[in-house]
N, C-alpha and C positions, 0 to 999 in steps of 0.2 A: 617760839625758843624752850620754851616750857615743856612742853612735847617733845623735845628732841634732846632735854635733860631728863626726860622721865623714864626713857627709853632705854637713853644711857645706862643709865641705873638696872633696867630691867636688863637689859643684855653681860651689864656685871655679876646683876645675880643669877641667870640663869643661865646665862653662857649657850646660851643657845636660841638665835634670831629666831624660831616661829616660837617658840617657848615664851619670848620675850615679848613677843607681839601680841599670842595672846594674853596676857597679862597684863600690855599696854591697853587691849581691847576691851577686855571680859573681867580684869581682878587682877592683883596676883594671887588672891583666898581661891580662885578659879582656877590659875594656873597649876598652881600648888597643887591639889585636888587632885586635877585630869593627871600629871607626871605622878602622884603615887597610885592611879590608879588603874589596873592591867589592861581594863579596857577600853584606855585613852593615850598609854605610854609601856611600850614591851618595855625598854629599860632603864623607865625614870629619870630619864635625862630628856628626850625629846618627847614631844606629842606626838602620836599619830594618827589619832583620829580627835577633833574636835567636834565637843558635843554642841556648841552652843553652833545656830546657823551663822547669825552676824557674823560671828566670829571667824567660824571656816572665810566664810566669805571676804573678810576682811584680811587676815591672809594674804587668798588666793589675791586679794589686787595688791597687795604691798608686793607679793615677788614677783607677778607679772610685770609690774613698776620698775622694777629692779633689774628686769630681762631686760627692758625697753631703755633703761640706761644705761645699759651695758651696752647696749648696741649698737647706738647713739654716741658714746663717749667713751670707748674703751680703746681708741685709737688715739685718741688726747691723753687718757691717763697713759696711757704706756710711754708715748712721747716725754712724757715728766718725767717718769721714772728714767727715762734712759738719761736726760739729763741730769739728774741728781748723782746719775753712778760714776 
């Protein structure tokens, strides 16, 4: 639960999933530093290049898991949304 809470704070602060995941794994200070550095962020809003290998691999694993969950549960989510409408 604590990890989910921290990630939600990062999502609110950074407004971008990739940056929030970087902050969660490598720390807020690193994510903020990367957003200010043109080598890592073209627009200062998203992180294009993650300079720490462990964090880069972590972010890739989370995005892969997200895609797997979408494929597994997309129909169920759509059905629930139809009931709500």
